[in-house]
VMD Tcl script that draws the C-alpha trace (Angstrom):
set ca {
  {0.00 0.00 0.00}
  {2.82 2.37 0.91}
  {4.48 1.57 -2.41}
  {1.26 2.37 -4.30}
  {0.84 5.67 -2.45}
  {4.44 6.66 -3.22}
  {3.90 5.81 -6.87}
  {0.74 7.94 -7.10}
  {2.48 10.88 -5.38}
  {5.42 10.68 -7.78}
  {3.05 10.46 -10.77}
  {1.24 13.60 -9.64}
  {4.52 15.53 -9.28}
  {5.73 14.43 -12.70}
  {2.36 15.35 -14.21}
  {2.66 18.86 -12.77}
  {6.16 19.21 -14.18}
  {4.99 18.07 -17.61}
  {2.17 20.62 -17.55}
  {4.70 23.31 -16.70}
  {6.91 22.27 -19.62}
  {3.93 22.25 -21.95}
  {3.07 25.82 -20.98}
  {6.67 26.90 -21.68}
  {6.51 25.28 -25.13}
  {3.38 27.20 -26.06}
  {5.01 30.46 -24.96}
  {8.05 29.78 -27.14}
  {5.81 29.12 -30.15}
  {4.30 32.57 -29.69}
  {7.74 34.25 -29.51}
  {8.44 37.30 -31.74}
  {9.44 36.71 -35.35}
  {12.96 37.98 -34.59}
  {13.51 34.80 -32.56}
  {12.84 32.65 -35.62}
  {15.53 31.65 -38.09}
  {15.76 33.81 -41.20}
  {17.40 31.68 -43.88}
  {19.18 33.78 -46.52}
  {20.90 32.05 -49.43}
  {23.32 34.27 -51.35}
  {24.30 33.51 -54.98}
  {27.80 34.74 -55.88}
  {29.99 33.58 -58.77}
  {33.03 31.41 -59.45}
  {35.44 30.82 -56.57}
  {38.22 32.70 -58.38}
  {36.12 35.81 -58.95}
  {35.18 38.88 -56.90}
  {31.59 37.97 -56.08}
  {32.51 34.83 -54.12}
  {34.65 36.37 -51.33}
  {32.29 39.34 -51.04}
  {29.33 36.99 -50.76}
  {31.05 35.13 -47.95}
  {31.69 38.42 -46.16}
  {28.06 39.47 -46.62}
  {26.85 36.18 -45.12}
  {29.15 36.72 -42.15}
  {27.84 40.28 -41.66}
  {24.21 39.16 -41.76}
  {24.78 36.29 -39.35}
  {26.36 38.65 -36.83}
  {24.09 41.67 -37.25}
  {20.60 40.56 -38.29}
  {18.63 38.83 -35.49}
  {17.83 35.23 -36.38}
  {19.76 35.32 -39.68}
  {21.20 32.08 -40.99}
  {22.97 33.27 -44.15}
  {25.20 31.30 -46.47}
  {26.96 32.06 -49.76}
  {27.25 29.63 -52.66}
  {29.41 29.55 -55.77}
  {27.44 29.88 -59.01}
  {27.77 30.72 -62.70}
  {27.41 34.45 -61.83}
  {25.01 37.05 -63.24}
  {22.75 35.26 -65.72}
  {22.65 32.05 -63.69}
  {21.95 34.06 -60.54}
  {18.92 35.78 -62.06}
  {17.49 32.36 -62.86}
  {18.19 31.11 -59.33}
  {16.33 34.13 -57.94}
  {13.42 33.57 -60.34}
  {13.16 29.94 -59.25}
  {13.25 30.87 -55.55}
  {16.46 28.93 -54.94}
  {18.34 31.94 -53.54}
  {17.28 35.11 -51.73}
  {20.06 37.56 -52.65}
  {22.19 37.50 -55.80}
  {25.31 39.31 -57.02}
  {24.56 40.47 -60.57}
  {25.87 43.05 -63.04}
  {23.35 45.88 -63.24}
  {23.07 45.58 -67.02}
  {22.10 41.92 -66.71}
  {19.46 42.85 -64.12}
  {18.13 45.47 -66.56}
  {17.91 42.94 -69.41}
  {16.09 40.44 -67.17}
  {13.58 43.01 -65.89}
  {12.91 44.29 -69.41}
  {13.06 41.04 -71.40}
  {16.04 42.16 -73.50}
  {19.30 40.69 -74.85}
  {19.85 37.19 -73.36}
  {16.46 37.48 -71.61}
  {14.55 38.34 -74.80}
  {11.06 36.82 -74.45}
  {12.10 35.64 -70.95}
  {11.25 38.70 -68.85}
  {11.68 38.12 -65.11}
  {9.08 39.83 -62.93}
  {9.53 40.92 -59.32}
  {13.22 41.83 -59.36}
  {14.27 44.51 -56.86}
  {17.62 46.19 -56.30}
  {19.13 45.96 -52.84}
  {22.31 47.96 -53.59}
  {24.80 48.83 -56.30}
  {28.32 48.04 -55.14}
  {31.34 48.88 -57.30}
  {32.15 49.50 -60.97}
  {32.95 46.77 -63.45}
  {34.74 48.79 -66.08}
  {34.35 48.25 -69.82}
  {38.03 48.32 -70.80}
  {38.74 48.62 -74.52}
  {42.28 47.35 -74.95}
  {44.71 47.44 -77.84}
  {48.48 47.50 -78.29}
  {50.51 50.51 -79.39}
  {51.76 48.66 -82.48}
  {48.23 48.41 -83.95}
  {48.10 52.18 -84.42}
  {44.53 52.30 -83.08}
  {44.14 55.39 -80.85}
  {40.36 55.81 -80.81}
  {37.15 53.93 -81.48}
  {36.93 56.15 -84.57}
  {39.91 54.14 -85.92}
  {38.33 50.74 -85.40}
  {36.64 50.07 -88.74}
  {38.16 47.10 -90.56}
  {39.96 45.89 -87.43}
  {39.76 42.48 -85.74}
  {37.79 43.07 -82.56}
  {37.19 40.63 -79.70}
  {33.72 41.60 -78.42}
  {33.25 38.95 -75.74}
  {31.66 35.51 -75.80}
  {28.42 35.28 -77.81}
  {25.45 36.19 -75.64}
  {27.59 37.56 -72.82}
  {27.24 40.84 -70.96}
  {30.59 41.97 -72.41}
  {29.33 41.37 -75.96}
  {26.28 43.55 -75.28}
  {28.56 46.26 -73.83}
  {30.75 46.16 -76.95}
  {27.81 46.38 -79.36}
  {26.20 49.28 -77.47}
  {29.41 51.32 -77.17}
  {30.36 50.78 -80.81}
  {26.88 51.94 -81.83}
  {27.48 55.21 -79.97}
  {30.38 55.74 -82.40}
  {28.31 54.79 -85.43}
  {30.10 51.45 -85.77}
  {28.24 48.18 -86.41}
  {29.53 44.62 -86.57}
  {29.46 44.95 -90.37}
  {32.24 47.53 -90.05}
  {34.66 45.29 -88.11}
  {35.95 41.72 -88.11}
  {34.08 40.34 -85.10}
  {35.72 37.75 -82.89}
  {33.45 36.19 -80.23}
  {36.07 35.46 -77.61}
  {35.87 35.00 -73.86}
  {37.90 37.17 -71.51}
  {40.80 34.68 -71.34}
  {40.76 34.00 -75.08}
  {40.77 37.71 -75.89}
  {43.80 38.31 -73.68}
  {45.74 35.53 -75.36}
  {44.71 36.69 -78.83}
  {45.92 40.23 -78.12}
  {49.29 38.95 -76.92}
  {49.63 36.70 -79.95}
  {48.62 39.41 -82.41}
  {45.48 37.58 -83.54}
  {43.14 40.46 -82.68}
  {43.65 44.22 -82.76}
  {41.23 45.33 -80.05}
  {39.50 43.55 -77.17}
  {36.58 44.49 -74.94}
  {37.00 43.36 -71.33}
  {34.37 44.07 -68.66}
  {35.96 43.67 -65.24}
  {37.06 45.61 -62.21}
  {40.31 47.46 -62.87}
  {43.17 46.88 -62.66}
  {42.56 43.54 -64.32}
  {45.23 40.90 -63.81}
  {45.13 39.62 -67.40}
  {45.65 43.13 -68.82}
  {48.48 43.73 -66.34}
  {50.04 40.53 -67.63}
  {49.86 41.73 -71.25}
  {51.37 45.06 -70.20}
  {54.50 43.41 -68.81}
  {55.74 42.64 -72.32}
  {53.66 44.94 -74.55}
  {52.72 48.62 -74.71}
  {49.04 48.49 -73.77}
  {46.71 51.27 -74.95}
  {43.27 51.84 -73.44}
  {40.80 53.42 -75.86}
  {38.69 56.24 -74.36}
  {34.93 56.62 -74.33}
  {34.56 60.39 -74.62}
  {32.09 62.24 -72.38}
  {29.58 63.11 -75.13}
  {29.45 59.48 -76.29}
  {29.15 58.27 -72.70}
  {26.27 60.71 -72.05}
  {24.41 59.47 -75.13}
  {25.00 55.87 -74.06}
  {23.70 56.51 -70.53}
  {20.62 58.30 -71.88}
  {19.75 55.13 -73.79}
  {21.03 52.56 -71.26}
  {20.70 53.93 -67.70}
  {22.77 51.16 -66.13}
  {26.07 52.67 -67.37}
  {28.11 55.10 -65.28}
  {31.12 57.25 -66.22}
  {34.53 56.96 -64.61}
  {38.23 57.47 -65.26}
  {40.80 54.70 -65.39}
  {43.53 56.51 -63.48}
  {47.01 57.04 -64.92}
  {49.47 54.27 -64.02}
  {46.70 51.69 -63.57}
  {48.73 49.76 -66.14}
  {52.41 49.94 -67.03}
  {53.33 52.99 -69.17}
  {49.78 54.38 -68.97}
  {50.68 58.03 -68.48}
  {47.24 59.68 -68.45}
  {43.73 59.10 -67.13}
  {41.42 57.37 -69.62}
  {37.69 58.20 -69.63}
  {35.58 55.05 -69.65}
  {32.16 53.68 -68.82}
  {31.28 50.94 -66.41}
  {28.42 48.75 -65.41}
  {28.05 48.03 -61.72}
  {28.04 44.95 -59.58}
  {24.83 44.96 -57.55}
  {22.75 42.93 -55.14}
  {19.35 41.85 -56.41}
  {16.40 40.35 -54.52}
  {12.76 39.71 -55.39}
  {9.44 40.87 -54.01}
  {9.46 37.73 -51.83}
  {11.84 39.54 -49.46}
  {9.95 41.61 -46.89}
  {10.58 45.33 -46.45}
  {11.80 44.71 -42.90}
  {14.37 42.20 -44.15}
  {15.65 44.38 -46.99}
  {16.02 47.26 -44.53}
  {17.92 45.05 -42.07}
  {20.22 43.66 -44.79}
  {21.05 47.11 -46.19}
  {21.71 48.52 -42.74}
  {23.93 45.58 -41.73}
  {25.89 45.81 -44.99}
  {26.59 49.55 -44.93}
  {27.42 49.71 -41.23}
  {29.99 46.93 -41.63}
  {31.86 47.87 -44.81}
  {35.24 47.17 -43.21}
  {34.35 43.46 -43.31}
  {33.59 43.71 -47.05}
  {36.81 45.64 -47.74}
  {38.80 42.99 -45.89}
  {37.33 40.36 -48.22}
  {38.20 42.15 -51.50}
  {39.66 45.51 -52.51}
  {36.74 46.12 -54.92}
  {34.58 46.91 -51.89}
  {36.65 50.05 -51.38}
  {34.32 51.74 -53.88}
  {31.23 50.96 -51.80}
  {29.40 53.58 -49.74}
  {25.87 54.29 -48.55}
  {25.95 57.54 -50.55}
  {26.44 55.64 -53.84}
  {24.27 52.61 -53.01}
  {21.72 53.41 -55.72}
  {24.04 54.90 -58.38}
  {23.49 53.01 -61.63}
  {20.50 51.15 -60.16}
  {18.83 49.44 -63.11}
  {15.67 48.09 -61.43}
  {13.37 49.48 -58.74}
  {14.97 49.68 -55.29}
  {13.57 47.36 -52.61}
  {11.39 49.55 -50.36}
  {13.09 48.62 -47.08}
  {16.56 49.28 -48.45}
  {15.37 52.56 -49.97}
  {14.09 53.64 -46.55}
  {17.53 53.01 -45.03}
  {19.35 54.95 -47.77}
  {17.12 57.97 -47.21}
  {17.82 58.10 -43.49}
  {20.38 60.64 -42.35}
}
mol new
graphics top color blue
foreach p $ca { graphics top sphere $p radius 0.5 }
foreach p [lrange $ca 0 end-1] q [lrange $ca 1 end] { graphics top cylinder $p $q radius 0.2 }
display resetview
């Protein structure tokens, strides 16, 4: 009998404890949203490129500064692939060139008849300069001298190829006027060195290692995009910005060269809430030292220029942050 009484007493105590635990569980379920995990997948680019280390730094920033964030960066095929990953809901933030974002949002170029709805800009980051490279021995000093020349315009269907076609058009030059070579960045560099092309278009942050390599044994010449041509280009294609490639960027480059650039940017979709886009923008621009430590390209980033060259509508939450003093 004593054993039965002890058992019943113990059962009652345990039952009370269980009820207490159950109440705690219900309270946790009703906890604020900030206590819940916010999974953020970030699409970058190849592991040897600029997007990848910056994406890793961004994930680190979000994990440390956005409550509940569980962010991770993944290597991808870069801009065009990243737009498709966003469209399919496989990533939440993507590094993309602003011209590619423009084409996707407007159903142009490689996205012709494949318009992507719901794209929003989180931030523009740093310039990816359209560098028009030749060698002194070709005698080409200007894009006005380019007719009849062998010109590497980028791989077929690439962002660089679209840049080349648009800039040449500003000078009244079509592909019928030149000997077009559809060459990738690496192929164009080799062809210049070997004398198989006269001029090459390269869209990349400057200084670019491959061009520096050419300049070690050859007199490299960068062809300018004059201000009036750049203005006309920007009026037609708002994703371009003007800049100067500073003297001494490359060996024996004695003067600044006016150029145009597209911009690396972060793109999201309307699936991201305004609160989240605000939190991401704030975390990013209050922790730029972490981005700069990941790659020197981030040295061009600032809150003041976060919408320069923006080619799609800005995410509302991010826009709110940029307008705050």
